[in-house]
N, C-alpha and C positions, 0 to 999 in steps of 0.2 A: 163189864159188858151187861147190858140191861136184858132182862128176859121179858120176851113179848108173847102174848097170846093172841088168839084169832080175835077175840073181842076188843083186846086193848089196841089193837093194829086199827080195827075197823072204825075207831072213835077218832083216830087221827085222819082218815081219809076227809080229804075237802075237794069236790069237783073232780072226782078221779084221781086226785093228786095224794099221794102218800110220802110224807116227808119224815126221813129217818136219819136225817144228817146230823153230825156232831153227836153221838150217841155211844161212843168209844165200842162200837161193834168190831168184833173179831171175825163172826160168823153170821152168814145172812140166814134169817129165819125162813127159809125157803117154804116148809110145809104150811105155815101159817099163811104167807103170802099167796100161796098157790090157791088158797081157799077163799080169796079175795080178788076175783077176776075184774070187779069193777075199778080196782086201783091200776089204772092202765100208765100212769105217771109214778115213776119210783125214784126217790132220790135216797141214794146212800152215800153221799159225798162226805168228807171230812171224817172219815172212820178210821178204823185200823184193818180194814180188810186186806187180806193177802192172797186168799185164794177163791176163787169162783168155781164151785163144783159143777160137774157136767149136768146135775140134776136141776140147776138154775135154767139151763137153756131149754130143757124138757118140759120143766112144769110152770115156767112162767112165759109161755108164748102169747101169753095176752099183752105183754108190755107194748107200749108205743113209744115211750120215753124213758130213758134211763141214764140216772146221773151217779157215776163212779168215781168222780173226780177225787182227788187230794186223799187217795188211799195208800196201801202199799202192794198193790197187784203187780205181779211179775209175768203173768202170763195168763190169757183167756183159754177157757176150754174149747178142744176141738170141735165141739159140735156149737159153737156158740152162734153161728150161722143160722141155726133153727130158730132164732128170734126174728123170724121174716117180717113181722109186723112193726118192727121197730123203726121208727122215723128219725128219732133224735137219740144220740148216744155220746155222752161226756166223758172221756177218759183222761182228762188232763190231770198232770202231775202224778204219775204213777212210775211204775219201774218196768214198763213194758218195752219189750225190744222187738219181739215177733208178734204177727197177727196170725190166727188161724185161717186157712184157705177157705174154710167152709162160709167165711164172711162176705165171699163173691155172691152168696145167694140172697143176701139182704138187699135186694132191688128197692125197697121202699126207703131206705136210709137216705134221708135228705139233709142231716147236718151232723158232722162228725168233728170233735176236738180231740187231737193226740198231742198236744203242746206239752213240754216238759216231760218228755218220756225218753229214754236212751234208745229210741229206734235205730235199727241198721241204716247205714248211710243211704243206700238206694231208696228204701221204703220211706225215709225223711223226704227225699226229693218228690216222691209220688204224692205225699200227704201235703206237702207245701206248709205253710205258716197260717195257722188258724187265727188271724188278728182281729178278724171282723166277720159279720154274718155271711158276706159273700165268700170269703175264703174258706169258711167252714162248710158252707155247702159244697163247694168246689173240691174240698178234702173228701167229703162222703162219696161223691160220684167217682172221683178218681182211684179212690182206695178200693172200692167195690167192682169198678171195671179192672182193675189191675188183678183183684185177687180170683175174679172171675175168670180172667184170660189164663191164669195159672192152672185154676182148677180144670177147665176146659183141655187145656194141653195135657196136663198129666192123665186125664181120662182118655185122650187120643193115643197117647202112648200107650197105656194100658190095654187099648183095644188094638194096637199094632198098627194105627193108622200113620203112614209116613208123614215128615213134617211139611207143611205147606199145602195139603190136600184139602184141610179142613179149616183150621183156625190159625195156622201158622205157629211160628216158634216165639214164644213169649220172652225168650233171652233177646232176640234180635228185632222184635216187633214185625208188623205185616201179616198178611194172609188174610183169608176170608173176612171175618167182621172186625177184624183188628181191635180185640177188646183192650188191649195194653197200649196204652199211649197213642192208639188210633194210628198205627203206622209208624210212628216216630219213638225213639228211645227216649224216655222222659228224664233220663239221667244225661247230662252234658258231659259226662266223663268217659263215655264209650265202653263203660263196664257191662251195661244190658242189665238184664233182671236174671238173678240167680236164684234158683229154687233149691231148696234142701228138705227131705223129708226127716223130722226129728221125731225118732222113734221113743214111745213111751212105754208103759208096762205090757199092753197088748200090741204094740209095735204097728200101730194104726195113725198114729199122730203125724198130721203134715202141716208143716208151717212155712212160711215164707222166709227165706233167709236172703238177705241182700248185701252182706258184707264182702268187701275185695277179697278177703281170705278164703271165701267159698268158691271163687271163681273155677278153680282148677278141679275141686271136686263135683262142682256142678257139671261142667263140661263133659265129664267122664261119663256122666249118665245121661247126658243128652245129646241125640245125635243132630246135629247143625247141618249135615247133607250138603257141607262144602264142596264135595267132590262131584256131586251130580250135575248134569246140565242145568242151567236157570235160565229163565225167559228174562226180558227186558225189565221187569219189576225185581229181579233179584229172586224169584220164586222158582222152585224146581220145576224144569220144564216138563209136560207131558210127553208121552210116547210120540203122539202126532207131531208136536212141536220139535222133538229131537229129529224125528225123521225128515221133516221138512227143513230142517237147518242142516242136514246131510246132504239133501238134494240140492239145495242152493249151493254148498261148498263144491259138489262135484260139477255143477252146472257153470260155476265160476271158473274152476280149473280148465274145463273145454273151451269156455269162451278165451281164456287168456292164450290157451294154444292155437286156436283158430286164427287170433288176431296175430300172433307170432309167424304163422304161416304166409299170412297174407301180406306182412310188411316185408318177408323175405322175398316172396314173389315180386312185389313192387320193385324192391331193390335189384332184383336179377332184371326185370324189364327194363328200367331204367338205364341200367350199365350196358344191357345189350344194345339198346337204341344209340347209346353214346359212341360205341366202337364202330357200329355201322354208320354213324354219321360222320366219325372220323375217315372211315375208308371212302366213301363218297366224296368226301372233300378233297383226299389226295388224288384220287382219280380225274377229278375236274380239273385239278391244277396241273396235271400231267398234260 
């Protein structure tokens, strides 16, 4: 691993770009980089980096473009989403399976490459294949929208807001602004999106887990409200909607009873006239 000083790094900057690729780096010189806010484009590709410290996200918030491709990174820090100015992120060919929910805050992200990572299956379906520029742009928007939806959902649950009243349930899609898959389940296998909280030292780590093995555990923690009355869109019905439904049912029952009575009266009337007619015919024949 090469040792870098602030001055040696400054000399490497060209047009806001700092290239530290293929340097056998195992650790990122965060302190020195934080003193160079001009370097908004940072290339750390093709090194031996396995850990991204939380300090990285708090001290390098000036980054606009970040290349971490072809390293040995297994996970990103929980606060990675604090890099809110980031527009381009390359994570190609690492060992990342989960993404921190905080990445839902990265609203400026326009390009994302997650190829050749052992992503959980449903997260892979959200990210898609970054085979060209358009696909990588789509990957960025879909992943940010997905994680933003999960983050909103967890905040609603923490605040005690019932499913469907604000943002809907990210496990099944739908609801208010429909941040996850825009009302559709972006996975064609009917598993939905499964959320797990991954506890670390402080017990605050939250990550998105989408493997089928997490389905049972996730649904234990998430109230899907399947027993509640629902409107025509499948969302939980409001109290007014439920009251109206009851009134319609009562009205329908009354109408059916009234129709039955009328039919019985008509039958009785027709039968009566039939017997009267027969009596008149008999008298005339006599």
